[in-house]
C-alpha positions as a Markdown table, in Angstrom:
| # | Residue | x | y | z |
|---|---|---|---|---|
| 1 | Unk | 80.6 | 55.1 | 62.6 |
| 2 | Unk | 81.0 | 58.6 | 61.3 |
| 3 | Unk | 84.3 | 60.5 | 61.7 |
| 4 | Unk | 83.8 | 63.1 | 64.7 |
| 5 | Unk | 86.2 | 65.5 | 63.5 |
| 6 | Unk | 84.4 | 65.9 | 60.1 |
| 7 | Unk | 80.7 | 66.0 | 61.5 |
| 8 | Unk | 79.4 | 69.7 | 61.0 |
| 9 | Unk | 77.7 | 69.2 | 64.4 |
| 10 | Unk | 81.1 | 69.0 | 66.1 |
| 11 | Unk | 82.0 | 72.6 | 64.6 |
| 12 | Unk | 78.6 | 74.1 | 65.8 |
| 13 | Unk | 79.2 | 72.8 | 69.3 |
| 14 | Unk | 82.7 | 74.1 | 69.7 |
| 15 | Unk | 81.6 | 77.5 | 68.3 |
| 16 | Unk | 78.6 | 77.8 | 70.5 |
| 17 | Unk | 80.8 | 76.7 | 73.5 |
| 18 | Unk | 83.3 | 79.4 | 72.8 |
| 19 | Unk | 80.4 | 82.0 | 72.3 |
| 20 | Unk | 79.1 | 81.0 | 75.6 |
| 21 | Unk | 82.5 | 81.2 | 77.5 |
| 22 | Unk | 83.5 | 84.4 | 75.8 |
| 23 | Unk | 80.2 | 86.1 | 76.6 |
| 24 | Unk | 80.4 | 85.0 | 80.2 |
| 25 | Unk | 83.8 | 86.5 | 80.5 |
| 26 | Unk | 82.5 | 89.9 | 79.0 |
| 27 | Unk | 79.4 | 89.8 | 81.3 |
| 28 | Unk | 81.5 | 89.3 | 84.6 |
| 29 | Unk | 84.2 | 91.9 | 83.4 |
| 30 | Unk | 81.5 | 94.5 | 82.9 |
| 31 | Unk | 79.7 | 93.5 | 86.2 |
| 32 | Unk | 82.9 | 93.5 | 88.3 |
| 33 | Unk | 83.9 | 97.1 | 87.0 |
| 34 | Unk | 80.3 | 98.4 | 87.8 |
| 35 | Unk | 80.4 | 96.9 | 91.3 |
| 36 | Unk | 84.1 | 96.6 | 92.6 |
| 37 | Unk | 82.9 | 96.5 | 96.2 |
| 38 | Unk | 80.3 | 93.9 | 96.1 |
| 39 | Unk | 82.7 | 91.9 | 98.5 |
| 40 | Unk | 83.1 | 93.3 | 102.2 |
| 41 | Unk | 86.8 | 94.0 | 102.4 |
| 42 | Unk | 86.8 | 94.4 | 106.0 |
| 43 | Unk | 84.3 | 95.1 | 108.9 |
| 44 | Unk | 86.7 | 96.1 | 111.7 |
| 45 | Unk | 86.9 | 92.7 | 113.4 |
| 46 | Unk | 90.3 | 91.8 | 112.7 |
| 47 | Unk | 92.0 | 95.3 | 112.4 |
| 48 | Unk | 90.7 | 98.8 | 113.4 |
| 49 | Unk | 92.3 | 102.0 | 112.2 |
| 50 | Unk | 92.7 | 103.9 | 115.3 |
| 51 | Unk | 94.3 | 107.4 | 114.0 |
| 52 | Unk | 95.1 | 108.6 | 110.5 |
| 53 | Unk | 97.1 | 111.3 | 109.8 |
| 54 | Unk | 98.2 | 112.9 | 106.4 |
| 55 | Unk | 101.4 | 115.0 | 106.2 |
| 56 | Unk | 101.2 | 115.7 | 102.5 |
| 57 | Unk | 99.3 | 114.5 | 99.3 |
| 58 | Unk | 101.8 | 111.3 | 99.4 |
| 59 | Unk | 102.4 | 110.4 | 102.8 |
| 60 | Unk | 100.0 | 109.2 | 105.5 |
| 61 | Unk | 100.5 | 107.4 | 108.9 |
| 62 | Unk | 98.1 | 104.9 | 110.4 |
| 63 | Unk | 97.6 | 103.6 | 114.1 |
| 64 | Unk | 96.1 | 100.4 | 113.6 |
| 65 | Unk | 94.8 | 98.1 | 116.4 |
| 66 | Unk | 94.8 | 94.2 | 115.6 |
| 67 | Unk | 93.9 | 92.0 | 118.7 |
| 68 | Unk | 95.0 | 94.2 | 121.4 |
| 69 | Unk | 98.3 | 95.0 | 119.8 |
| 70 | Unk | 98.9 | 98.5 | 118.1 |
| 71 | Unk | 100.9 | 99.0 | 114.8 |
| 72 | Unk | 102.4 | 102.2 | 113.1 |
| 73 | Unk | 102.1 | 102.2 | 109.5 |
| 74 | Unk | 103.5 | 104.8 | 107.0 |
| 75 | Unk | 102.3 | 105.0 | 103.5 |
| 76 | Unk | 104.4 | 107.1 | 101.1 |
| 77 | Unk | 104.2 | 107.1 | 97.4 |
| 78 | Unk | 102.6 | 103.8 | 97.1 |
| 79 | Unk | 104.5 | 101.9 | 99.8 |
| 80 | Unk | 103.0 | 100.7 | 103.1 |
| 81 | Unk | 105.8 | 100.1 | 105.6 |
| 82 | Unk | 105.6 | 99.1 | 109.2 |
| 83 | Unk | 107.3 | 101.5 | 111.5 |
| 84 | Unk | 106.9 | 100.1 | 115.2 |
| 85 | Unk | 104.5 | 98.0 | 117.2 |
| 86 | Unk | 103.1 | 99.1 | 120.7 |
| 87 | Unk | 101.2 | 97.2 | 123.6 |
| 88 | Unk | 98.0 | 98.7 | 125.0 |
| 89 | Unk | 99.9 | 99.9 | 128.1 |
| 90 | Unk | 102.4 | 101.9 | 126.0 |
| 91 | Unk | 99.8 | 103.5 | 124.1 |
| 92 | Unk | 97.7 | 104.5 | 127.4 |
| 93 | Unk | 101.1 | 106.0 | 128.8 |
| 94 | Unk | 101.4 | 108.2 | 125.4 |
| 95 | Unk | 98.0 | 109.5 | 126.3 |
| 96 | Unk | 99.4 | 110.5 | 129.7 |
| 97 | Unk | 102.3 | 112.7 | 128.3 |
| 98 | Unk | 101.5 | 116.4 | 127.8 |
| 99 | Unk | 103.6 | 118.9 | 126.1 |
| 100 | Unk | 105.0 | 120.4 | 129.1 |
| 101 | Unk | 106.7 | 117.4 | 130.2 |
| 102 | Unk | 108.7 | 117.1 | 127.0 |
| 103 | Unk | 112.0 | 118.9 | 127.3 |
| 104 | Unk | 113.5 | 120.6 | 124.2 |
| 105 | Unk | 117.1 | 119.8 | 123.2 |
């Protein structure tokens, strides 16, 4: 029985296998860079951005609806923070408030 380690075909098979695996990694990395959004990231079924307000280049506020509950998020300098959450009734009450109803301190 020949020694498997010293057989030249074993080295060729190892080299061919490495070549195939490395080629596959290179191909997939090029493909994924070319088409970064080939998987749908969200279709609005789980959450829906109701309102987006930008204050400056680094600060943005989002009002998000998720399953009938509303969440207020603030994104600033790369960090996303949840500020508050509201029910649908509370949001509807906010729509009925007008500027003359607010009192200045």
